[in-house]
C-alpha positions as a Markdown table, in Angstrom:
| # | Residue | x | y | z |
|---|---|---|---|---|
| 1 | Unk | 179.4 | -146.2 | 37.2 |
| 2 | Unk | 181.3 | -147.9 | 39.9 |
| 3 | Unk | 183.4 | -145.8 | 42.2 |
| 4 | Unk | 187.2 | -146.7 | 41.2 |
| 5 | Unk | 190.2 | -146.2 | 43.8 |
| 6 | Unk | 193.1 | -145.8 | 42.5 |
| 7 | Unk | 196.7 | -143.5 | 42.5 |
| 8 | Unk | 196.5 | -140.0 | 42.1 |
| 9 | Unk | 197.7 | -138.9 | 38.7 |
| 10 | Unk | 198.4 | -134.7 | 38.4 |
| 11 | Unk | 195.6 | -134.2 | 35.8 |
| 12 | Unk | 193.6 | -135.2 | 39.0 |
| 13 | Unk | 194.2 | -131.7 | 40.8 |
| 14 | Unk | 191.5 | -129.1 | 39.7 |
| 15 | Unk | 188.7 | -131.9 | 40.0 |
| 16 | Unk | 191.2 | -132.8 | 43.8 |
| 17 | Unk | 191.2 | -129.1 | 45.2 |
| 18 | Unk | 187.4 | -129.3 | 44.5 |
| 19 | Unk | 186.8 | -132.3 | 46.6 |
| 20 | Unk | 188.6 | -131.3 | 49.2 |
| 21 | Unk | 186.9 | -128.2 | 49.2 |
| 22 | Unk | 184.0 | -128.9 | 49.0 |
| 23 | Unk | 184.8 | -131.9 | 51.6 |
| 24 | Unk | 185.6 | -129.5 | 54.3 |
| 25 | Unk | 183.3 | -126.8 | 53.7 |
| 26 | Unk | 180.8 | -127.9 | 56.6 |
| 27 | Unk | 183.9 | -128.3 | 59.5 |
| 28 | Unk | 186.1 | -125.9 | 61.4 |
| 29 | Unk | 188.7 | -126.4 | 57.8 |
| 30 | Unk | 186.6 | -125.0 | 55.8 |
| 31 | Unk | 188.9 | -121.6 | 55.0 |
| 32 | Unk | 192.1 | -124.5 | 55.0 |
| 33 | Unk | 191.7 | -123.6 | 51.3 |
| 34 | Unk | 194.8 | -124.6 | 48.9 |
| 35 | Unk | 195.1 | -123.5 | 45.5 |
| 36 | Unk | 197.9 | -126.5 | 44.2 |
| 37 | Unk | 198.1 | -129.6 | 45.2 |
| 38 | Unk | 200.9 | -130.9 | 47.6 |
| 39 | Unk | 203.1 | -133.2 | 46.1 |
| 40 | Unk | 205.0 | -134.8 | 49.2 |
| 41 | Unk | 202.3 | -137.4 | 50.4 |
| 42 | Unk | 203.9 | -140.9 | 50.1 |
| 43 | Unk | 200.4 | -142.5 | 49.7 |
| 44 | Unk | 198.1 | -140.6 | 47.2 |
| 45 | Unk | 195.2 | -142.0 | 46.4 |
| 46 | Unk | 191.6 | -141.2 | 45.0 |
| 47 | Unk | 188.5 | -142.4 | 44.7 |
| 48 | Unk | 186.9 | -141.3 | 41.5 |
| 49 | Unk | 183.7 | -141.2 | 39.5 |
| 50 | Unk | 183.8 | -140.8 | 36.1 |
| 51 | Unk | 186.3 | -137.9 | 35.8 |
| 52 | Unk | 185.6 | -136.3 | 38.9 |
| 53 | Unk | 187.3 | -137.2 | 42.3 |
| 54 | Unk | 184.8 | -138.0 | 45.1 |
| 55 | Unk | 187.2 | -139.2 | 47.7 |
| 56 | Unk | 190.7 | -138.6 | 48.5 |
| 57 | Unk | 193.3 | -139.9 | 51.0 |
| 58 | Unk | 196.8 | -138.5 | 51.5 |
| 59 | Unk | 199.5 | -140.7 | 53.9 |
| 60 | Unk | 202.7 | -139.3 | 55.1 |
| 61 | Unk | 205.6 | -141.8 | 55.6 |
| 62 | Unk | 208.6 | -141.3 | 57.8 |
| 63 | Unk | 210.4 | -145.0 | 58.5 |
| 64 | Unk | 207.7 | -147.6 | 60.7 |
| 65 | Unk | 205.0 | -144.9 | 61.2 |
| 66 | Unk | 202.8 | -143.8 | 58.5 |
| 67 | Unk | 200.1 | -140.9 | 59.0 |
| 68 | Unk | 197.3 | -140.1 | 57.3 |
| 69 | Unk | 197.4 | -136.5 | 56.5 |
| 70 | Unk | 194.4 | -135.9 | 54.5 |
| 71 | Unk | 190.8 | -137.3 | 54.0 |
| 72 | Unk | 188.1 | -136.0 | 52.6 |
| 73 | Unk | 184.7 | -137.6 | 50.8 |
| 74 | Unk | 183.0 | -135.5 | 48.5 |
| 75 | Unk | 179.8 | -134.3 | 49.7 |
| 76 | Unk | 177.4 | -135.5 | 47.5 |
| 77 | Unk | 179.1 | -138.8 | 47.8 |
| 78 | Unk | 179.1 | -139.5 | 51.7 |
| 79 | Unk | 177.9 | -142.9 | 53.1 |
| 80 | Unk | 179.1 | -145.0 | 50.7 |
| 81 | Unk | 182.0 | -146.7 | 52.2 |
| 82 | Unk | 184.4 | -144.3 | 49.6 |
| 83 | Unk | 187.1 | -143.0 | 53.1 |
| 84 | Unk | 186.8 | -147.0 | 54.3 |
| 85 | Unk | 187.8 | -148.2 | 50.5 |
| 86 | Unk | 190.1 | -145.8 | 50.3 |
| 87 | Unk | 192.0 | -146.8 | 53.8 |
| 88 | Unk | 192.0 | -150.7 | 53.1 |
| 89 | Unk | 193.6 | -149.2 | 49.5 |
| 90 | Unk | 196.2 | -147.2 | 51.5 |
| 91 | Unk | 197.1 | -150.3 | 54.1 |
| 92 | Unk | 197.2 | -152.4 | 51.1 |
| 93 | Unk | 199.9 | -150.2 | 49.4 |
| 94 | Unk | 202.4 | -149.6 | 52.4 |
| 95 | Unk | 204.7 | -152.5 | 53.4 |
| 96 | Unk | 204.2 | -154.8 | 56.7 |
| 97 | Unk | 206.4 | -153.0 | 58.6 |
| 98 | Unk | 205.1 | -150.0 | 58.6 |
| 99 | Unk | 202.2 | -148.6 | 61.2 |
| 100 | Unk | 199.4 | -146.5 | 59.9 |
| 101 | Unk | 198.2 | -144.2 | 62.6 |
| 102 | Unk | 195.3 | -141.1 | 62.1 |
| 103 | Unk | 195.3 | -138.1 | 64.6 |
| 104 | Unk | 191.4 | -137.0 | 65.3 |
| 105 | Unk | 190.4 | -133.9 | 64.4 |
| 106 | Unk | 187.9 | -131.3 | 65.1 |
| 107 | Unk | 184.3 | -132.5 | 63.0 |
| 108 | Unk | 181.4 | -130.8 | 61.4 |
| 109 | Unk | 179.5 | -128.4 | 63.0 |
């Protein structure tokens, strides 16, 4: 079954939270656990494999600037280009006059 890149749906919430938590476990963000998905990101994308969310990308837009808020890939699905596919879809979702930026966080252990 191929991995589908699509817009987040509220029915994805528990799988989204699980993917985020598992993705952050081996990083310095391991304790940044959420129990509810925030509704604020302008662009909310997921990578789904069957009924499981295996990648997430949230982008906030303020005027002509878009910032990647969250990007994560489930640890069982790394090295498959999921984050790159999510990023390509996010760029396609944004109007041409919006500039997309990312801040580098502190990575894994």
